[in-house]
N, C-alpha and C positions, 0 to 999 in steps of 0.2 A: 015563295017557299020559306019556311022558318029555318033559320040557322042558329046553332048554339052560339052564345056569346063567347068570344075569345078573351078570357080574363087576363089581366096583365100584372096582377099582384104577384111578384116573384116569390115572396116568402110563402104565401099560402099554397101556390102551385108546387113549390119545391117540397114543402113539408108534407103535402098531400101524397106526393110520390114516395117520399121516404117512409111514411107510415104504411103505404101499400106493400112494401117489402120488409117491414120491420120484423125482427125476431122477438120483440118485446111487446109492442102495442098491436092490438086488434088482430092477433094471430088466429082468432076464431073466424075471421071473415076476410083476411087479406091473402095475398098470393103466397107469402112465406108459409102460412099455415097449411098449404096444400102440397108442400114438398114431399112429405111422406103420406102414404095411404094406409092401408090396413097393416096391422101389426100382429105378431104371433110370438108368444113366449118361447124360449128355448126349451127343448124337451128335458134336458137335465144339465146341471151345472155343478162341478166339483172342483176342488183345489187342494194344493199343499204349499206350504211355505218353507223356505230354506234360506239360510244366510249365505249359501254358496251360489256362484254362477255356474250352472251345470249344463251339459249338452242335452240335446233333445232325447238321445237314446238313454241317458241316465234318468231323465225326468220320467220316461215311460215306466220305469221300474218302481217309482214311488207310490205311496198310498194316497189316493185322492179322497177327500172328505166332502160331503155335500155342503154347498154354500148358496147364497142367494143375493139378488140385487139389494143394495143397501148395506151389505156387510163391509167392514173395514179390514184392510190388509196392511201388514207392515211388520216391523218398523222400517225406517229409512235404510236404504241400501240392501235390504233383503230382496229375495226374488219370490214371486208367487206364480206358480203354474196352474192354469185353469184347463179343465177338460170340458168341452162344450159339445153336447149332442143336439143336432138340429133336424127338424122335419118340416119341409116346406109344404104348406097346404096345397092339395091338387087344384083347388079353386083359383090359385094364383097363376094358372097357365097363361103364357104370353106376356107376363109382367116381369119387370126388372126387380130382382130380389137382392136385398143387401142384408148382411149381418151387421147390426148396429151395436157398437161397443164403446161405452164411455166410462173412463176411470181416470183418476188423477195421475196415475203413473204412465210409463212408456211401455207399450205392448208390441209384441211380435206374434203374428198369427202363423202357426205351422199347420200345413195340410199335406197329408200323404208323405210325412217325413221330411218335408222341405219347407224352408221359410218362404212365405208367399206375400206378406203385407205387413208394413208397420202401421200401428194404430196408436196415435198420440193425440189426445184432445187439444193440447196446446199447439200442436202442429196442424190443426184443422183436418185431421184424418181420423174419422170416427166410424167408418163403415167399410166393410169388405164386400165387393161385388161377387155374389154367388152365381148369378146368371143375368144376362141382359134381356133375355126373353125366354121364360121358363117353358120348356117343351115337355110333353108328357113322357117321352122316352128318356129324358135326363134323370139322373139320380136326384131324389128329393130328400134323401137323408145324408147327413154329413157328421163327421166327428172332427172337430177342430181342437187344437191346443193353442192357448194364448200364454206366452211367456211375458210376464209383467214385471218390470223393474220398479221397485218401490222408491222412485224418485221422479221428479218432473223433468221436463225438457231442459231446465236450467238448474238441476240439482234439487236441493231441499232447504234453501235458506230460511232461517227463522225470522220472520218479520219483513225481510226484504230479500231481493234476489241474491245480493252479494254477501249477505250475512252468513255467519257460520251455520252449518247444517243443523236442522232440528232432528236429533237422533230418535225422537219418540213419535214422529209424525206417522199418521195412518192414512191409508189411501182407500177411498170409498168407491165401490162399484156402483155407478149411477144408472147404467143401462146395459142390458144384454138381451137382444131380441132380434127376431126376423122382421123386416119391414119391406113394404112395397115402395120402391123409389120411383117418383114421377119425374122422369128425365125431361119431359117437355116443360115442366114447371121450373126445373133447374136452369134450362136454357133461357127461358123468359126472365127469370130472376137475374141472370147475368146481364142480359140486355138492359134491364132496369138499373142495376147497380152501376154499370158503366156510364149510362146516360146521366144518372144523378151525379156521378163524380165529375163528368164534363161540365155540368151546370155549376157545380160548386168551385171547381178548380179554375175555370175560365173567368168566372166572376161576372159582375154586372156590366162591366165596360166592354165585353166582347159579344158581338152579335151572334157568333157561332154558339155561344153559351145559351142565348135565348132560343136559338133553333132547337137545341137539345131540350130546353125546358118545355117548349110547346110540344115537342115530339113525345116526351115522356108523359106529359099531361094527357095528350090524346090517347096514348096507350092505356092509361088508367080508364079513360072513358070507354074504350072498346073492349077491355078485358074484364070478363066475369070470372073471378077465381074459381067459382064452383062449376064452371062450364068450360072444359078443356077445348071445346070446339071454337071458343073465342080467341084462343091463344095465337093461331096463325095470323090473324089480322093485326094483333099487337106486334108480333115479331116482324111483320112486313114493314111496319112503320120504323122500327129500329134498324132494320136492314137498309132501308132507304137512306137513313141518316149516316150509318157507318160506311155506306158505299160511295158517298160523296168524297172524291179523292183530293189529294194534295197536288201542289205544283212540283216541278222537277227540283227546285232548290231546297225543298224541305229537308230538315235534319233527319238522318237515318239512325234508328236505334237498333243495335244488334242484341237481340235477346238470347241469353244463354242460361239454361237451367243450371242451378248451382246449389250446393249444400255444404257450406262451411261447417266443419265439425272440429271443434277444439279437441286435440288429442288427449288433453286432460285440462280441467278447469274447476268447475264446481262439482265435478264428479271424478272418480278415479280412472286410471288407464283401462282397467278391465271393463268398465261400463262403456267406454268409448268403442270397444270392439263391437258391442251389441248395438250401439248407436249407428255405427257404419252399416251393419247388416240391415237394421230396420229401415234406414234411409235409402240404401241402395237397392234393396229388393223392391221398394216402392217405385223407385225410378225405372227399374226393369219393367214393372207392370205398366207404367205410363208409356214407355217406349213401345210396348206391344200394342197399345191402343192408339197411339199418336205417331204416325210414321215420320213426321217432320221434327219431332222433339229431339233436341240436342242437349246433352248434359256434360258439364265440365267438372273435373274432380282431380284434386292434387293429393300429395302426401303418400309417398311410397310405403311408409310404415303402415298406414291404414289398409292399403291393398294387401300387404303381407298378412296382417291380422285376419282379414276376410278369407284370404287363401287358406290359411291354416285352420280356421274355425268353421268356415262355411264353404267348403270346396265346390259344392253344387252351385251356389250363388256366384262364386268366382268364375266358374266355367261360363255361366250366362253372361257375366260382365265381359269376358274376353271376346265373346261372339259379337257383342255390340261395339266393343273397341275396334274390332276388325272392320265393322261396317261404317265406322266414322261417326258414330252417334254418342257413344260413351267416351268422352275425350279426356285423356290423361294430360294434365298440365303441371307446371311447377318445377319439375326436375330436381326436387330436393327430398330428403328422407322424411322430414316433417316441415311444416311451416314454422321455421325457427324464429327466435328473436333476432331482430335485425341489427342489434348493437353489441351484445355481450359475448357471443361465441368468438373464439380466437380465429385468426385467419385460416389456420389449418382446419379447424372445425368446420368453417364455412365451406372450404374446399371439399371436405368429406361429405357435407350435406349434399352438394351437387354430385359428387362422385357416386355415393351410394344410391341417390335417387335416380340419376340418369341410367346407371347400370341396371337397376331393378326394372325400370320401364323398358329398357332395351331387351333384357332377358325374358321378361314376361309377355310383353306386347309388341316387341319389334320396333319400338319408336324411341327417339330421343325428343325430349320436350324442347320447343323453340321459345316458350314463354316461361318466365319466372313469375310465379303466382303467389303473392304474399299479401292478401287483403288486409289482415288484421295483425299488425305488430306495432311496436312502440317507437318507431324511428328506423332510419335506414342508413347504414354506414356508407361513407363516401367510397369505400373500396368495392362495394357490390357490383357496379358496372363492369369492372375488370374481371371479376370472378364469373359473372354471367357470360361474358364474351369468351372467356377461357373454357367454359362448359358448353359452348355451342348455342348459347341463348342470346338473342338480340332484342327481345321484347320483354316488357315488365308491366304487370298490372297490380295495383294496390289501391287502397281507399283511405287508410287511417289518417292521413294528414288533414282530412276534412274536419278532424276533431280538434285542430289547433285552438288553444284557448285565447291566444292574444292576436296573432296575425293570420289573415286568410292567405293561404298559399295561392299564387297568382296563375296557376296553370292547371288544366286537366289533361291535356295532351301535349307532350314536349319531348325533347331529347334530354336524357339525364347523362351527365358526364362525370366520370370518376376521377380518382387521383392521377391516373396515368393518361388521361384523355380519352379512355374508352367511352363509347356512347351506346345507349340502348334507348329504343323508342318506348316511352312510358305513357301509361294511361291511368288516370284516376276516374272511375265512373262518376259523372257529375251528379247522379242521383244521391251521392254521398252515403251509400250503403251497399253491402254485398248480399243483402237478403231482401230484395224488392218482391212485391206480391203481384206484379202485373197490373197494377191499378193506374188509373189516369194520372193520379198524383205523381207516381214514379216516372211516368213518361214526360210529363210537363216539367218536373224538377230537372230531369236530365237535360232538357233544352235550356231552361231558364238559368240553371246554375253553371252552364258551360262557360268557362273563362277564356276559351279559345275560339269564340265565335268568329267566323270568317277565316280562321286558320284550319280548323278541323270540322268537318260536317258529319262525322260519324262518332257515336258513343256506344259504350257497352251498358247493358242492363243485365245484372245477375239476379235471377229471380229464384226464390225458394227460401224456406225457413232455414236459418243457419245458427251458428255458434253451438247450439245443442243438437244440431242435426235436424232431420225432418225433410228438408228439400222441397222441390216443387210439388204442386197439387194439380189435379185436373182443372180446378177452378181457375188457377193462374193461367194455364194454357188456354182455356176458353176466353178469358179476358183479353189476352194478347191477340188471339185469333180475330176477335171482333173488330179490332182497330188497326189492322195491318196497314191500311192506307186510308185514313179518315181525315178529312179536312179539319184543320184546327189543332191536330195532334201530329207529332212526328211520325214518319214512316217506321213501321216495325217489321223486322224480319228475323225469323229464327236463324241463328247464325252459329259460328264456331270461332274460336280465337284466331285461327289462321286466316279465315276470311276477313274477320274484323280488322286485324292488324295489317293485312295486305291492302285493304281499302285506305287505311291511314298512311301507309308507306307510299301509295301511289300518288298521294297529294300532300306531301310533307314539306314542300319547299318553304312554306311560311312559318313552320313550327319554330318555337323558341328553344333555347338550351339553358338548362339549369346545371350549374357546376358545383360539385361538392356534396356534402351530406344533406339528406332530407330529414331535418330535425323536427320531431314531434314535440310541440309545445304543450305537453300534457304527459301524465304518467311517468314523470321523472323520479318518482319514489321507487320505481321498479329497479333502479340501479343499485338499491340498497336492501330492499325487503328480502326476507328469508336468507340471512347471511350464510347459513349452513349449506344451502344449495349453491350459492356463489362459491363458497370455499370448495365444495365437492367438485364443481365444474372446473375451477382453475387447477386443482391438484390432479384431477384425472386427465385433463389435457396434457399436463406436464408428464405424468406417468406414462401415458400411452406413447408420447413422443419418445421418451427414453427407452421404453420397451422396443419400439420399432428400430431405433438406432442401434441398440445393443444386439438385437436379434439379427439385424442385417449384417453387422460386423461378425457376429458369431457364425453365421452361415458362410461367410467368406473365409473365415479362419479355420473352420472345422468341417470336414466333409460329412461328419455324422450328425451335425446339428440340423434340425428341421425347423424352418421358420414357421411360427404358430399362426398362419394366415387365417384359418377359420375362427380360432379363438379371438384373435384381434378384431376380426370383422364383427363378431358378436359384441365385444366390449365397446367398439366404436359405435355400433348402432344403439346400444344402451345410452351412451353419452349423448349422441345426437338426439335421441328421443327426449332426454331431459332438457335439451335446449329448445324445446317447444315454447312458443311465445307466451304461455301463461305459467310455465314451470320455472325455467331459469329466471325470469323476472320476479317470481315469487307471488304472483297474483292468483293463487290457487288455494284450495282447501287443505286442511291438515292431512287428510287421507292421501292426497297427491304428494305432499311433502314427505310423508313416511315412505311412499313408494319410491320417490326420487332418491332419498337418502339410502334406501336399501340397494338401489341400483349402483350408487356410488360405492357402497361397501363391497359389492360384487366386483366392480372394476378395480378397486384398490387391492382386494385380496388376491384376485386372479392375476392382475397386472404385476403386483409385487413378486408373485411366484414366477411369472414369466421372466421378469427382469433379473431375478436371482439366477435362474437357469442360464440365461444368456451371459451374465457377467462371470459366472463360474467358468464357462467355456472360454471367455476372453482372458481370464486370469491364468488359467491352466491348472496344473496339478495342485493338490493341497499343500499347504506349508504353514509356517508360523507367522507370516507377515500379513499386513492389511493392504489391499490394493484399492485404488480410487479410480472410478470411471467418470469421465467428463463427456457429456453428450453434446456440448456446445462447441461452435467452430472457432474458438480462440483459447489460448493458454490461460489457465486460471491459477492464481496463487491465493489461497484462502485458508482461513482457520477452520478446522473441522473438529467435532467432538467424536472421539473414537467410540465405537459401539461397545456397550456393556461397561463403560467406565466414565469417569468425569475428566479423563485426560484429554487435553487439547493437543492438536498438532497443526503445524503450518505445512501445507502440501502444495506442490506445483505439479499440475497435470496438463499435458499438451492438448491441443484442440482435437475433439472427437477421438479421444484416446484414453490411455490408462497409464497409471504410474503407481509405484509402491510408496507407502508412508515411510519416510526416513527421518533420522534424528538430525540430519545435516541442514535441513531447511530452518533457517532462523530469520526473524524479521530484521530489517535494516534499522528500525527504531521500535523498541518495545512500547507497549501501552502503559501509561501511568494514570492512576486515579488518586487525587489528593484532596484533602479538606482545606478549604480556604478560611481565612479569618472571619469572613461574614457568614460562614455556615454553608456556603455553596460548595459543590464538588466540581473539580476541574479534571477533565478527561482529555488526554492527548495521545496521539499515535504518530506524530511526525507529519501527518497530512492535515489533521483537523485538531482544533482545540475547542472543547465543548464545556460550557458552564451550566450546571444544573442546580436549581434551587430545591428547597425542601418539599415543594409540591410537584416535583418532577418536570418543571418547566425549564426550557432553555433560555437562560438570560443572555447567552452569547454562543455564537457558532462561527468560528473563524477558519477560513481557508488559509493555511499557513504560508504556502509558497508565494502567494500574492498579498498576504497580510490583509485579507478582505473580510470584514464582518458581514454576516448574512442576516442577522436578526435586526429588525427595525428598532430604532431608539425608543426606549420606554415601553417596549412590547415584549411579549414572551412567545417563544416557539414551543411547539408541543402543548399548546393550550387546548384542553378539552372544553367543549361548549355543548350545551343542551338547549333544544328548542321545543316549544309546543308544536305539535304536528297533527293538526285536525283539518283534513281536506274538506272540500265541499261535498263530495259523495264517495268517490272511488278510493276507498281507504287504503288498501295495500298498494294501489297504483300511484296515487298522487301525493306530492308535497307541494304546497302552494307558496307563492312568493311571500305572502304575509307571515310565514313562519320566521322570516329573518328579523322581524320586529320583536321577537320574543327571546332573543339570545341571552343565555345565562352562563357565564364562565363557571367551571367546576374547579374550586380552589381549596376545598377542605380536605386535608390529609387525614385518612384513617390511620395511616402509618407513614410518617415522614420518610423521606429518602434516606437510604443507607447504602454503604458500599458492600457489595456482594463479592466482587473480585477486584483486587486493587491493581491488576495489570499483568504485564508479561505479554501473552498472546491475546488476552481478552480482558477488557475492563467492563464491570457491570455495576450500575447503580439501580436499586429497586425501591419502589414506593407503592402505596395504595391510596387511592382517592375515594371519597364517599360521594356517590351520585345522589343517593336518597337513603332512606331507612332500609330499602330492599336491594339496592343496586350499588355496585362498586367497580372500580378499575384497579387492577394490579398490573404493574408494568416493570419490565427490565429494560433500561437504556443500555445498549451494548455498543462498545467501540472495539473493533478487532484490529489487530496489527495489519498494516498495509491496506486497510480498507478505506475507500474514499467516501464512505457514507456512514451515518449513525443509524443503527437499527433500534426499533422499538418493539420488543416482544411483549404482546399485550394479552391480558385475560380480562374479560368483562363478565361479571355476574349481573345479568340484565333481567329486571322484573318490572319494567315500566309500562305505562299505558299512554299511547299517543304522544310519544316523545321521540326526538331525533338527536342522535349523538354524532358529533363531528370533532375533528381535531384540526387546529389552525396553525399556520406558520406565516406570520407577517414578516416579509423579507425586504431587505434593502435593494430592491430591484424596481425599476419603473419601465413598464412596457405596455403598449396598447393591446397586446395579445398574449395569451398563454398557449402552449403547445401540448397536445394530448396524443398518446399512442392510440392508434386504432389498428384494425387488422392489416398486417403487412405495410404499415406506414404510420403517418401522423397527420394531424391537421391543427390549424389555429382557430381559436375562438376568442372573442373580445373580453378584456378585463374591465371595460367601461360599460356604461348604460346609456349611450347616446340615443339609440333608437329603440322602438318597441321590439325589433328583432333581436337587439342585443340583450334587452332586459329579459326576454323570454328564455334566455340561456343562463338563468341564475343558478341552475343545477344541471350539470352536464355529465356525460359518461366518457370514460376512457378505460384503458386497459392497465398495463403494468406500471405506467409512469405518466406524470404530467410535469411540465417545466415552464418556469417563468424566467426569461433572460432578457438582459439588455446587452449592448455591445460589450464584450469582454468578460461578462460575469453573469451567473445565473444560479438558480436553485431548483433542483428537481425533487419531486415527491414520488417515492416508489412504494409499491405494495405487493402483497402476495395473494390477495383474494378479494380486493375491493374494486368497485366500478364507478362510484359516484364521486364527483369532484365539483368544486366551485373555485373561481378565481375572481376576486373582487378587488380591483386596483392592485395593491401589492400583497394581498393575503391569499395564499394557497390553502385550500381546505380539502380534507378527505372525509367523505361521509362513511360512518362506521356502522351504525345500527339504527333501525326504526322499530316502532312498536304498534303497528296497526292491529285492529281487532276483527277485520273482515277482509276476505272470507275465512281466514283462519284466526280463531279467537286467541290462539296461543302462539301466534307468529313471533319468532325470534326470542321467546322467553327461554331463559336458561343461561348456560355458560358458553362463552365464545373465546376462541384463541385465534390470533392473527398477528401478522408482522407488517410493519411499514417502515420506511426509512427516509431520511432527508439527506440530500447530497448537494452541497454547494460546489460550484465548479467555475473555473476560468474558461473563457472562450464560449463557443456555442455548445449546445447539448450534443451535437454531432461529434465535435472534436474532443469532448471530454468523456466519452464512453458512457453516457447516461443510458443509452439503449442496452449496451452490453451489461451494465450493472443491474439493470432491471431484470434481464434474463437470469443473471446469476442468482438474484434473490428468489426467483420463482422455480429455477431448475437446480436443485441441490446436487452437489457432488455425491455420487453413490459409492458407499463403502462396500468392499468385498473382503470380509474377514477370512482367516485361515487360507490365505493365498501364498504362493511362493514369492520370494523377492524377485521382481522382474524389472527389466529395463523398460523405461517409459517408451511408449509408441503412440503414434498418431495416424489415424486412418485418412482423415481429410483435413485440409486447411484452405483458407480463402485469402487471396492476396490483398483484398481491400476490406477495411473494417466497415465500409458502407454497406457491404453485401452480407446478409445473414443467410447462412445455410440452415434453413428452417426444418427440413424433413429429410430423413433417409428411411426408405421403406422398400419392401419387396414390390415389384410391379404386379399389377392385378392379373395379368394374363401370361406371365412369364416368370416361373419360379427361379430362374437363373439370372434375373435382371433386377437391378435396383432403380428406384425413382429417387432422384435427388432434387429437392425443391429449394431454390434460393430466391431472395427478394432484395431489392435495393431499398435501404431503410432511411437514407439521409434526405431523399428528395432531389436526387441528382442523376446525371448520366455518368456511368463509370465503366471502364474496361477492367475485367477481373479475371484472374486465373484460379481455377479450382484444381488443387493438387491432391493426389491420393497415393497412398502406399500400397493400395490393393492392386492385384493383378487384373487389369482391365483389358478386355478383348475388343470392346466396341463402345463408343460414346456417341449418343445422338441427342438432339435437342427437340 
């Protein structure tokens, strides 16, 4: 008998199989060309364009004009509604019929008044199933509406994805028709694709790969694309291959549907609402068809959007949440930035998220879900545990530019020793497609082989939404237990983490922050957003403290709980991991700044109302409110005048401005023979040259000079700032080689105020022909730090502005404030891990100390720092051009301060001084002259009374949140003048 020769040329056999399913080559005779059968044009097609995002009911009232395939629609960010009339030919009885729709924008199909399917070409969703087997009694005529957003899945970047949007882009309708879909062809194509991927991914050294090669070649031999009766023979060959199973020790992949949707990024917040609906309604359709499909979804804010805008869809989601298939994860309001929000903001992320999920779905999340953020604070494990969360999933550390993080599954330990079980999907992405490559990468990249035999695979289009597709589900179904590949099971987070917990004895522990060695330009980009975040955090803190006290002191005052919740949720939304970091388009920046304006105006009104209640009847004096838990003695400027006053206000309390408060040592500012200015207040002596640089900074009580010999403090420097790709995100280490000091005065230093309560020296520096710095160096009476009130007119391109303080301190580590604590980072570059921290983040202060002496750098709205040997630097402004071409252009105002101190930063009140700089004393004019009073005090300076607010479920109770700030164990007494009936912890 004659037998066909079994050829062994791997390349020719593989390319033969690839061409057999190609969508480019030989589609006239290959299998791909048979995916669709007969076609039929739509009966009618009409549209209207609007710059608004409107509801379905509003759209029905508009006037639709005839249009056709090939027409363009736009411009960018507009919305086009299409009305489509369809009539399925009777001859198609028994066939699967799809409505095929291809356009560059993102579409949502509405049928019978309800959203029913997202259609996005970039998300590989281009058809709507009208019937799987057309029956004669079924309706053959339909009217559909397609809501099309004039933007792509990733916005509308001009020339590249992250470029600023092209405002004039048009979106072309490429296809709108009825088609017969050949389901058998699709199934066979999936078999071919998976086998071809096995061949390519296992490579020439793997015998299982050759089995796949010969199998797929034989399938080509037996399959005639023009004869569907030949398909079963080919499919049986594939099934035989896929059915050869693994051994018991094989790695198990837990596949979970996922759809990461950035709450804003290359598109505005409003478009995200539609992205959620388009993606999630598609998930619901997949769940109806695939009973084992499980989908994970985070971000309470997005659920609330869908609830408000698409109540019918939200009701369907709740049904699948109850059945355990649409699984809410994360426990936070949004997937926030992991570095920049304050400690209280992070607490509120969990509070608002967990409460929403409990109220709407009856569940508290056990997993914190933060796949895509730019680093992870060392305080997060404690916050997770305090929120009822013991598990953490993320991915971004796989982007490290310098060092490879050594684990995928491990215990992460925070500042206080709290631990959470942590998993980084080894496939190094949160939007896998169910391909063989994804599965093999999950096994091969696993850095904890032998310690953990389970990994997560999150499949579905992400970032811009989209989510899973039927093809992804079909791929995973093929290889549930196929020899040569890991075992695959559709799973859920609880099942996955339970498997890890059951066999966790060999897992390692990582202590401290998870520092992303990339995207450290986000600590500085979009300075106005950072300013708004810091100011609004402080304002809401003060509103809550003042309102809590007003409620206790006045029976008629009503705590503004609902308004505060709305303001907090706006603030939390702006802390999303592409908004607060500044890696977003100009439209998003405008939205974010408008939200901050809302918080400021409403918050200031609330604060005024509460403070008026605290001060009492009207009078001719000015009262001062202190929201911080220590007595403050500071110089303030009285409202409506240039008059200064020294005030003393008790902790969490109020006092009147009096004439009796005088400084122990007034401030003096004098001109020296060499032209420098000498500023003194009894605590500090500061020498300032004509360019505004500090030539000397002396701590008088120990007669210790802080500025290094031959160097200048307050030295502005500018760097070239051209990253490799991620413009708004990255500052590269090589920028340090381009340092240029700014030394040219546009206006040399002059004395503005010669002393008394406040001394001021002012100057202006020329950065370039377009940009300048104007600064007031301020020394207040009895103040242990020098303030630098700064205005920058900024019109640069790809430049990075910093200010440096080279100090007489030698230490291997600098200390930085983080949420509810601090941590150390190296000032040397011994290892690659040290070098990768050339630009780091911190909050209100950083400190460089040796035994007995140190220097702290404080600020009121900045987050980027560097410490190189003995030089502390604060990052001030960047000038990226993508994705916002106008990022940071314009005028900026901010304050920073330098504080030399004896002893440690703990013993010298650095922490308290940084709070003072960020939480101003609040003036209450037209108040009666009152005796000073204090509502709360704390017996130990190590303990910060951070928050006083009304309890969530008890309007007659207050929540008081304290944290230990020094890094020690301490016994503390919280005292209160309020009438307390019960105290619980």
